[in-house]
Biopython code that builds the backbone (N, CA, C, O; Angstrom):
import numpy as np
from Bio.PDB.StructureBuilder import StructureBuilder

atoms = [
    (1, "MET", "N", (116.730, 73.532, 69.709)),
    (1, "MET", "CA", (115.748, 73.595, 70.770)),
    (1, "MET", "C", (116.471, 73.398, 72.094)),
    (1, "MET", "O", (117.380, 72.576, 72.206)),
    (2, "ALA", "N", (116.056, 74.159, 73.084)),
    (2, "ALA", "CA", (116.670, 74.054, 74.406)),
    (2, "ALA", "C", (116.201, 72.780, 75.107)),
    (2, "ALA", "O", (115.061, 72.345, 74.944)),
    (3, "ILE", "N", (117.099, 72.196, 75.885)),
    (3, "ILE", "CA", (116.751, 70.998, 76.640)),
    (3, "ILE", "C", (115.670, 71.352, 77.654)),
    (3, "ILE", "O", (115.772, 72.363, 78.350)),
    (4, "GLY", "N", (114.648, 70.530, 77.737)),
    (4, "GLY", "CA", (113.578, 70.759, 78.692)),
    (4, "GLY", "C", (112.494, 71.698, 78.187)),
    (4, "GLY", "O", (111.526, 71.961, 78.900)),
    (5, "MET", "N", (112.641, 72.208, 76.964)),
    (5, "MET", "CA", (111.636, 73.109, 76.420)),
    (5, "MET", "C", (110.361, 72.323, 76.142)),
    (5, "MET", "O", (110.411, 71.237, 75.564)),
    (6, "ALA", "N", (109.233, 72.863, 76.549)),
    (6, "ALA", "CA", (107.955, 72.186, 76.314)),
    (6, "ALA", "C", (107.682, 72.133, 74.816)),
    (6, "ALA", "O", (107.943, 73.098, 74.098)),
    (7, "THR", "N", (107.167, 71.030, 74.357)),
    (7, "THR", "CA", (106.831, 70.876, 72.941)),
    (7, "THR", "C", (105.417, 70.346, 72.816)),
    (7, "THR", "O", (104.843, 69.842, 73.781)),
    (8, "LYS", "N", (104.873, 70.460, 71.645)),
    (8, "LYS", "CA", (103.528, 69.976, 71.347)),
    (8, "LYS", "C", (103.601, 69.245, 70.018)),
    (8, "LYS", "O", (104.172, 69.759, 69.056)),
    (9, "LYS", "N", (103.038, 68.072, 69.958)),
    (9, "LYS", "CA", (103.005, 67.301, 68.723)),
    (9, "LYS", "C", (101.801, 67.747, 67.904)),
    (9, "LYS", "O", (100.686, 67.821, 68.419)),
    (10, "VAL", "N", (102.030, 68.045, 66.623)),
    (10, "VAL", "CA", (100.949, 68.475, 65.737)),
    (10, "VAL", "C", (101.042, 67.709, 64.426)),
    (10, "VAL", "O", (102.070, 67.111, 64.109)),
    (11, "THR", "N", (99.970, 67.737, 63.686)),
    (11, "THR", "CA", (99.948, 67.147, 62.356)),
    (11, "THR", "C", (99.906, 68.284, 61.347)),
    (11, "THR", "O", (99.118, 69.219, 61.490)),
    (12, "ILE", "N", (100.756, 68.204, 60.324)),
    (12, "ILE", "CA", (100.748, 69.198, 59.262)),
    (12, "ILE", "C", (100.574, 68.489, 57.928)),
    (12, "ILE", "O", (100.803, 67.284, 57.817)),
    (13, "THR", "N", (100.170, 69.240, 56.928)),
    (13, "THR", "CA", (100.005, 68.693, 55.586)),
    (13, "THR", "C", (100.947, 69.424, 54.654)),
    (13, "THR", "O", (100.958, 70.654, 54.602)),
    (14, "LEU", "N", (101.744, 68.655, 53.912)),
    (14, "LEU", "CA", (102.661, 69.204, 52.927)),
    (14, "LEU", "C", (102.360, 68.579, 51.568)),
    (14, "LEU", "O", (101.853, 67.460, 51.488)),
    (15, "ASP", "N", (102.676, 69.308, 50.508)),
    (15, "ASP", "CA", (102.633, 68.712, 49.177)),
    (15, "ASP", "C", (103.654, 67.582, 49.138)),
    (15, "ASP", "O", (104.654, 67.615, 49.855)),
    (16, "ASP", "N", (103.401, 66.591, 48.304)),
    (16, "ASP", "CA", (104.344, 65.482, 48.173)),
    (16, "ASP", "C", (105.751, 65.973, 47.849)),
    (16, "ASP", "O", (106.734, 65.468, 48.390)),
    (17, "GLU", "N", (105.836, 66.962, 46.964)),
    (17, "GLU", "CA", (107.140, 67.478, 46.557)),
    (17, "GLU", "C", (107.874, 68.142, 47.724)),
    (17, "GLU", "O", (109.084, 67.979, 47.880)),
    (18, "GLN", "N", (107.133, 68.889, 48.536)),
    (18, "GLN", "CA", (107.736, 69.536, 49.701)),
    (18, "GLN", "C", (108.260, 68.490, 50.677)),
    (18, "GLN", "O", (109.385, 68.591, 51.167)),
    (19, "PHE", "N", (107.437, 67.490, 50.953)),
    (19, "PHE", "CA", (107.838, 66.453, 51.899)),
    (19, "PHE", "C", (109.068, 65.707, 51.402)),
    (19, "PHE", "O", (109.997, 65.452, 52.169)),
    (20, "GLU", "N", (109.076, 65.362, 50.130)),
    (20, "GLU", "CA", (110.232, 64.648, 49.575)),
    (20, "GLU", "C", (111.478, 65.516, 49.611)),
    (20, "GLU", "O", (112.573, 65.007, 49.849)),
    (21, "ALA", "N", (111.336, 66.815, 49.380)),
    (21, "ALA", "CA", (112.488, 67.719, 49.445)),
    (21, "ALA", "C", (113.053, 67.763, 50.862)),
    (21, "ALA", "O", (114.271, 67.767, 51.041)),
    (22, "VAL", "N", (112.181, 67.795, 51.869)),
    (22, "VAL", "CA", (112.640, 67.802, 53.262)),
    (22, "VAL", "C", (113.318, 66.467, 53.587)),
    (22, "VAL", "O", (114.381, 66.457, 54.208)),
    (23, "ARG", "N", (112.723, 65.346, 53.179)),
    (23, "ARG", "CA", (113.327, 64.035, 53.441)),
    (23, "ARG", "C", (114.696, 63.916, 52.770)),
    (23, "ARG", "O", (115.610, 63.308, 53.327)),
    (24, "LYS", "N", (114.837, 64.493, 51.582)),
    (24, "LYS", "CA", (116.120, 64.476, 50.877)),
    (24, "LYS", "C", (117.171, 65.249, 51.675)),
    (24, "LYS", "O", (118.320, 64.819, 51.776)),
    (25, "LEU", "N", (116.771, 66.396, 52.243)),
    (25, "LEU", "CA", (117.696, 67.180, 53.075)),
    (25, "LEU", "C", (118.121, 66.389, 54.304)),
    (25, "LEU", "O", (119.281, 66.440, 54.714)),
    (26, "VAL", "N", (117.179, 65.657, 54.890)),
    (26, "VAL", "CA", (117.498, 64.836, 56.063)),
    (26, "VAL", "C", (118.465, 63.722, 55.663)),
    (26, "VAL", "O", (119.461, 63.487, 56.347)),
    (27, "ARG", "N", (118.175, 63.040, 54.562)),
    (27, "ARG", "CA", (119.057, 61.950, 54.105)),
    (27, "ARG", "C", (120.470, 62.448, 53.808)),
    (27, "ARG", "O", (121.447, 61.740, 54.050)),
    (28, "SER", "N", (120.572, 63.671, 53.282)),
    (28, "SER", "CA", (121.897, 64.208, 52.937)),
    (28, "SER", "C", (122.636, 64.772, 54.142)),
    (28, "SER", "O", (123.820, 65.097, 54.052)),
    (29, "GLY", "N", (121.932, 64.889, 55.280)),
    (29, "GLY", "CA", (122.554, 65.433, 56.483)),
    (29, "GLY", "C", (122.424, 66.941, 56.610)),
    (29, "GLY", "O", (122.919, 67.524, 57.574)),
    (30, "ALA", "N", (121.761, 67.586, 55.643)),
    (30, "ALA", "CA", (121.579, 69.040, 55.695)),
    (30, "ALA", "C", (120.543, 69.444, 56.745)),
    (30, "ALA", "O", (120.510, 70.600, 57.167)),
    (31, "ALA", "N", (119.702, 68.505, 57.166)),
    (31, "ALA", "CA", (118.720, 68.736, 58.226)),
    (31, "ALA", "C", (118.788, 67.540, 59.163)),
    (31, "ALA", "O", (118.992, 66.408, 58.723)),
    (32, "SER", "N", (118.616, 67.794, 60.457)),
    (32, "SER", "CA", (118.736, 66.714, 61.442)),
    (32, "SER", "C", (117.575, 65.732, 61.392)),
    (32, "SER", "O", (117.766, 64.535, 61.606)),
    (33, "SER", "N", (116.380, 66.225, 61.113)),
    (33, "SER", "CA", (115.176, 65.398, 61.048)),
    (33, "SER", "C", (114.084, 66.206, 60.377)),
    (33, "SER", "O", (114.205, 67.420, 60.214)),
    (34, "VAL", "N", (113.020, 65.527, 59.990)),
    (34, "VAL", "CA", (111.876, 66.243, 59.408)),
    (34, "VAL", "C", (111.326, 67.218, 60.442)),
    (34, "VAL", "O", (111.074, 68.380, 60.120)),
    (35, "SER", "N", (111.138, 66.763, 61.677)),
    (35, "SER", "CA", (110.623, 67.648, 62.733)),
    (35, "SER", "C", (111.557, 68.827, 62.964)),
    (35, "SER", "O", (111.108, 69.965, 63.102)),
    (36, "GLY", "N", (112.850, 68.555, 63.007)),
    (36, "GLY", "CA", (113.820, 69.631, 63.205)),
    (36, "GLY", "C", (113.763, 70.657, 62.096)),
    (36, "GLY", "O", (113.847, 71.859, 62.348)),
    (37, "PHE", "N", (113.619, 70.184, 60.855)),
    (37, "PHE", "CA", (113.520, 71.100, 59.719)),
    (37, "PHE", "C", (112.275, 71.967, 59.837)),
    (37, "PHE", "O", (112.338, 73.181, 59.645)),
    (38, "ILE", "N", (111.138, 71.341, 60.153)),
    (38, "ILE", "CA", (109.874, 72.081, 60.272)),
    (38, "ILE", "C", (109.954, 73.084, 61.421)),
    (38, "ILE", "O", (109.500, 74.220, 61.277)),
    (39, "GLN", "N", (110.521, 72.685, 62.555)),
    (39, "GLN", "CA", (110.676, 73.612, 63.681)),
    (39, "GLN", "C", (111.520, 74.816, 63.271)),
    (39, "GLN", "O", (111.190, 75.956, 63.600)),
    (40, "HIS", "N", (112.598, 74.558, 62.561)),
    (40, "HIS", "CA", (113.466, 75.645, 62.086)),
    (40, "HIS", "C", (112.704, 76.570, 61.129)),
    (40, "HIS", "O", (112.789, 77.793, 61.243)),
    (41, "ALA", "N", (111.961, 75.982, 60.190)),
    (41, "ALA", "CA", (111.198, 76.770, 59.219)),
    (41, "ALA", "C", (110.147, 77.637, 59.908)),
    (41, "ALA", "O", (109.955, 78.794, 59.535)),
    (42, "VAL", "N", (109.469, 77.082, 60.909)),
    (42, "VAL", "CA", (108.462, 77.852, 61.646)),
    (42, "VAL", "C", (109.130, 78.998, 62.399)),
    (42, "VAL", "O", (108.601, 80.109, 62.433)),
    (43, "GLY", "N", (110.283, 78.736, 63.000)),
    (43, "GLY", "CA", (111.013, 79.794, 63.697)),
    (43, "GLY", "C", (111.376, 80.944, 62.774)),
    (43, "GLY", "O", (111.234, 82.112, 63.138)),
    (44, "ILE", "N", (111.845, 80.610, 61.574)),
    (44, "ILE", "CA", (112.188, 81.652, 60.603)),
    (44, "ILE", "C", (110.943, 82.426, 60.185)),
    (44, "ILE", "O", (110.972, 83.653, 60.088)),
    (45, "ALA", "N", (109.854, 81.710, 59.939)),
    (45, "ALA", "CA", (108.606, 82.370, 59.540)),
    (45, "ALA", "C", (108.104, 83.311, 60.634)),
    (45, "ALA", "O", (107.640, 84.412, 60.339)),
    (46, "LEU", "N", (108.196, 82.887, 61.890)),
    (46, "LEU", "CA", (107.760, 83.753, 62.995)),
    (46, "LEU", "C", (108.630, 84.998, 63.091)),
    (46, "LEU", "O", (108.124, 86.089, 63.353)),
    (47, "ASN", "N", (109.934, 84.845, 62.880)),
    (47, "ASN", "CA", (110.828, 86.010, 62.878)),
    (47, "ASN", "C", (110.506, 86.940, 61.721)),
    (47, "ASN", "O", (110.548, 88.160, 61.878)),
    (48, "ASP", "N", (110.184, 86.375, 60.555)),
    (48, "ASP", "CA", (109.802, 87.193, 59.404)),
    (48, "ASP", "C", (108.557, 88.020, 59.706)),
    (48, "ASP", "O", (108.504, 89.212, 59.405)),
    (49, "VAL", "N", (107.560, 87.378, 60.302)),
    (49, "VAL", "CA", (106.316, 88.080, 60.635)),
    (49, "VAL", "C", (106.606, 89.219, 61.615)),
    (49, "VAL", "O", (106.097, 90.329, 61.457)),
    (50, "ALA", "N", (107.425, 88.934, 62.623)),
    (50, "ALA", "CA", (107.773, 89.971, 63.600)),
    (50, "ALA", "C", (108.522, 91.114, 62.917)),
    (50, "ALA", "O", (108.285, 92.285, 63.214)),
    (51, "GLY", "N", (109.425, 90.769, 62.003)),
    (51, "GLY", "CA", (110.187, 91.794, 61.291)),
    (51, "GLY", "C", (109.307, 92.662, 60.416)),
    (51, "GLY", "O", (109.453, 93.884, 60.397)),
    (52, "TRP", "N", (108.385, 92.029, 59.686)),
    (52, "TRP", "CA", (107.465, 92.801, 58.845)),
    (52, "TRP", "C", (106.564, 93.677, 59.702)),
    (52, "TRP", "O", (106.259, 94.809, 59.329)),
    (53, "GLY", "N", (106.139, 93.159, 60.847)),
    (53, "GLY", "CA", (105.308, 93.968, 61.753)),
    (53, "GLY", "C", (106.055, 95.194, 62.245)),
    (53, "GLY", "O", (105.491, 96.287, 62.308)),
    (54, "ALA", "N", (107.328, 95.016, 62.594)),
    (54, "ALA", "CA", (108.140, 96.148, 63.051)),
    (54, "ALA", "C", (108.342, 97.152, 61.920)),
    (54, "ALA", "O", (108.295, 98.361, 62.143)),
    (55, "MET", "N", (108.568, 96.644, 60.697)),
    (55, "MET", "CA", (108.732, 97.556, 59.557)),
    (55, "MET", "C", (107.451, 98.335, 59.287)),
    (55, "MET", "O", (107.496, 99.533, 59.004)),
    (56, "LEU", "N", (106.317, 97.660, 59.373)),
    (56, "LEU", "CA", (105.037, 98.332, 59.162)),
    (56, "LEU", "C", (104.810, 99.384, 60.232)),
    (56, "LEU", "O", (104.409, 100.507, 59.925)),
    (57, "ASP", "N", (105.064, 99.032, 61.490)),
    (57, "ASP", "CA", (104.910, 100.004, 62.578)),
    (57, "ASP", "C", (105.768, 101.234, 62.333)),
    (57, "ASP", "O", (105.308, 102.360, 62.524)),
    (58, "GLN", "N", (107.019, 101.027, 61.910)),
    (58, "GLN", "CA", (107.922, 102.148, 61.654)),
    (58, "GLN", "C", (107.436, 102.989, 60.470)),
    (58, "GLN", "O", (107.475, 104.219, 60.518)),
    (59, "ALA", "N", (106.980, 102.320, 59.411)),
    (59, "ALA", "CA", (106.477, 103.044, 58.237)),
    (59, "ALA", "C", (105.253, 103.874, 58.608)),
    (59, "ALA", "O", (105.123, 105.019, 58.174)),
    (60, "LEU", "N", (104.365, 103.305, 59.402)),
    (60, "LEU", "CA", (103.185, 104.059, 59.832)),
    (60, "LEU", "C", (103.589, 105.247, 60.692)),
    (60, "LEU", "O", (103.037, 106.338, 60.549)),
    (61, "GLU", "N", (104.545, 105.037, 61.579)),
    (61, "GLU", "CA", (105.031, 106.129, 62.430)),
    (61, "GLU", "C", (105.633, 107.249, 61.583)),
    (61, "GLU", "O", (105.411, 108.430, 61.852)),
    (62, "ASP", "N", (106.397, 106.868, 60.555)),
    (62, "ASP", "CA", (107.052, 107.856, 59.692)),
    (62, "ASP", "C", (106.073, 108.610, 58.807)),
    (62, "ASP", "O", (106.385, 109.701, 58.329)),
    (63, "THR", "N", (104.889, 108.039, 58.582)),
    (63, "THR", "CA", (103.943, 108.651, 57.643)),
    (63, "THR", "C", (102.653, 109.130, 58.292)),
    (63, "THR", "O", (101.653, 109.334, 57.604)),
    (64, "GLY", "N", (102.662, 109.312, 59.600)),
    (64, "GLY", "CA", (101.497, 109.907, 60.228)),
    (64, "GLY", "C", (100.720, 109.031, 61.171)),
    (64, "GLY", "O", (99.629, 109.414, 61.595)),
    (65, "GLY", "N", (101.229, 107.882, 61.515)),
    (65, "GLY", "CA", (100.568, 107.053, 62.506)),
    (65, "GLY", "C", (99.672, 105.987, 61.908)),
    (65, "GLY", "O", (99.673, 105.771, 60.696)),
    (66, "PRO", "N", (98.906, 105.323, 62.762)),
    (66, "PRO", "CA", (98.052, 104.219, 62.322)),
    (66, "PRO", "C", (97.025, 104.669, 61.288)),
    (66, "PRO", "O", (96.692, 105.850, 61.184)),
    (67, "LEU", "N", (96.530, 103.686, 60.522)),
    (67, "LEU", "CA", (95.501, 103.990, 59.530)),
    (67, "LEU", "C", (94.217, 104.453, 60.209)),
    (67, "LEU", "O", (93.855, 103.981, 61.287)),
    (68, "THR", "N", (93.540, 105.387, 59.550)),
    (68, "THR", "CA", (92.211, 105.779, 60.021)),
    (68, "THR", "C", (91.232, 104.684, 59.590)),
    (68, "THR", "O", (91.581, 103.820, 58.786)),
    (69, "LYS", "N", (90.015, 104.720, 60.121)),
    (69, "LYS", "CA", (89.003, 103.743, 59.714)),
    (69, "LYS", "C", (88.743, 103.838, 58.209)),
    (69, "LYS", "O", (88.563, 102.818, 57.544)),
    (70, "LYS", "N", (88.723, 105.052, 57.677)),
    (70, "LYS", "CA", (88.480, 105.259, 56.245)),
    (70, "LYS", "C", (89.627, 104.672, 55.420)),
    (70, "LYS", "O", (89.383, 104.022, 54.403)),
    (71, "GLU", "N", (90.869, 104.893, 55.845)),
    (71, "GLU", "CA", (92.028, 104.353, 55.136)),
    (71, "GLU", "C", (92.035, 102.824, 55.186)),
    (71, "GLU", "O", (92.325, 102.164, 54.189)),
    (72, "ARG", "N", (91.716, 102.276, 56.347)),
    (72, "ARG", "CA", (91.688, 100.812, 56.482)),
    (72, "ARG", "C", (90.589, 100.210, 55.603)),
    (72, "ARG", "O", (90.805, 99.176, 54.971)),
    (73, "ALA", "N", (89.412, 100.848, 55.555)),
    (73, "ALA", "CA", (88.319, 100.350, 54.715)),
    (73, "ALA", "C", (88.734, 100.377, 53.243)),
    (73, "ALA", "O", (88.443, 99.439, 52.501)),
    (74, "TRP", "N", (89.411, 101.447, 52.817)),
    (74, "TRP", "CA", (89.888, 101.527, 51.436)),
    (74, "TRP", "C", (90.884, 100.412, 51.158)),
    (74, "TRP", "O", (90.765, 99.713, 50.152)),
    (75, "ALA", "N", (91.875, 100.236, 52.047)),
    (75, "ALA", "CA", (92.892, 99.200, 51.854)),
    (75, "ALA", "C", (92.248, 97.816, 51.819)),
    (75, "ALA", "O", (92.596, 96.987, 50.979)),
    (76, "ASP", "N", (91.313, 97.570, 52.727)),
    (76, "ASP", "CA", (90.631, 96.278, 52.752)),
    (76, "ASP", "C", (89.876, 96.029, 51.449)),
    (76, "ASP", "O", (89.861, 94.906, 50.945)),
    (77, "SER", "N", (89.247, 97.076, 50.900)),
    (77, "SER", "CA", (88.490, 96.900, 49.655)),
    (77, "SER", "C", (89.412, 96.594, 48.488)),
    (77, "SER", "O", (89.017, 95.885, 47.562)),
    (78, "ILE", "N", (90.629, 97.112, 48.512)),
    (78, "ILE", "CA", (91.588, 96.863, 47.433)),
    (78, "ILE", "C", (92.238, 95.491, 47.597)),
    (78, "ILE", "O", (92.418, 94.772, 46.613)),
    (79, "LEU", "N", (92.589, 95.123, 48.820)),
    (79, "LEU", "CA", (93.343, 93.901, 49.074)),
    (79, "LEU", "C", (92.483, 92.664, 49.246)),
    (79, "LEU", "O", (92.999, 91.548, 49.186)),
    (80, "LYS", "N", (91.193, 92.831, 49.457)),
    (80, "LYS", "CA", (90.305, 91.705, 49.704)),
    (80, "LYS", "C", (90.271, 90.780, 48.494)),
    (80, "LYS", "O", (90.095, 91.230, 47.361)),
    (81, "ALA", "N", (90.440, 89.485, 48.743)),
    (81, "ALA", "CA", (90.421, 88.493, 47.667)),
    (81, "ALA", "C", (89.031, 88.438, 47.047)),
    (81, "ALA", "O", (88.023, 88.434, 47.753)),
    (82, "ARG", "N", (88.992, 88.397, 45.754)),
    (82, "ARG", "CA", (87.726, 88.281, 45.032)),
    (82, "ARG", "C", (87.408, 86.799, 44.809)),
    (82, "ARG", "O", (88.310, 86.020, 44.501)),
    (83, "PRO", "N", (86.152, 86.399, 44.959)),
    (83, "PRO", "CA", (85.795, 84.985, 44.790)),
    (83, "PRO", "C", (86.151, 84.426, 43.425)),
    (83, "PRO", "O", (86.511, 83.253, 43.326)),
    (84, "ASN", "N", (86.065, 85.224, 42.371)),
    (84, "ASN", "CA", (86.350, 84.729, 41.031)),
    (84, "ASN", "C", (87.802, 84.918, 40.631)),
    (84, "ASN", "O", (88.176, 84.650, 39.489)),
    (85, "GLY", "N", (88.627, 85.381, 41.575)),
    (85, "GLY", "CA", (90.054, 85.535, 41.311)),
    (85, "GLY", "C", (90.418, 86.847, 40.643)),
    (85, "GLY", "O", (91.600, 87.127, 40.446)),
    (86, "LYS", "N", (89.428, 87.657, 40.291)),
    (86, "LYS", "CA", (89.706, 88.932, 39.620)),
    (86, "LYS", "C", (89.968, 90.010, 40.672)),
    (86, "LYS", "O", (89.347, 90.035, 41.735)),
    (87, "ARG", "N", (90.893, 90.885, 40.345)),
    (87, "ARG", "CA", (91.194, 91.999, 41.243)),
    (87, "ARG", "C", (90.416, 93.222, 40.805)),
    (87, "ARG", "O", (90.175, 93.439, 39.618)),
    (88, "ARG", "N", (90.038, 93.998, 41.768)),
    (88, "ARG", "CA", (89.316, 95.228, 41.507)),
    (88, "ARG", "C", (90.292, 96.283, 41.036)),
    (88, "ARG", "O", (91.376, 96.409, 41.604)),
    (89, "ARG", "N", (89.946, 97.033, 40.031)),
    (89, "ARG", "CA", (90.827, 98.091, 39.542)),
    (89, "ARG", "C", (90.715, 99.312, 40.429)),
    (89, "ARG", "O", (89.640, 99.641, 40.929)),
    (90, "SER", "N", (91.843, 99.979, 40.616)),
    (90, "SER", "CA", (91.892, 101.191, 41.406)),
    (90, "SER", "C", (91.262, 102.324, 40.628)),
    (90, "SER", "O", (91.368, 102.368, 39.402)),
    (91, "ALA", "N", (90.612, 103.234, 41.317)),
    (91, "ALA", "CA", (89.977, 104.378, 40.680)),
    (91, "ALA", "C", (90.942, 105.554, 40.597)),
    (91, "ALA", "O", (90.499, 106.702, 40.604)),
    (92, "ALA", "N", (92.216, 105.310, 40.522)),
    (92, "ALA", "CA", (93.223, 106.370, 40.496)),
    (92, "ALA", "C", (93.367, 107.022, 39.160)),
    (92, "ALA", "O", (94.182, 107.932, 39.002)),
]
sb = StructureBuilder()
sb.init_structure("model")
sb.init_model(0)
sb.init_chain("A")
sb.init_seg("    ")
for serial, (resi, resn, name, xyz) in enumerate(atoms, 1):
    if name == "N":
        sb.init_residue(resn, " ", resi, " ")
    sb.init_atom(name, np.array(xyz, "f"), 0.0, 1.0, " ", f" {name:<3s}", serial, name[0])
structure = sb.get_structure()
């Protein structure tokens, strides 16, 4: 983190196992602090999201542009989580 960078204190919830794994990394010196580890993890996750977004944009560009409303409705119907955990079968 850059010196003087504005920060915000937040509360997060981790599984006990996750928290203990992070504390173990801190104790071993592999991470500077729990906060430092979490900040690093969030940074990586944000870069991943940006990377996937760029890949999706490129794939859409290569295959004819953004989804139409009909294509998006179809994709949403396939990808939408079902309350009972069952997935809808494709009509292919």
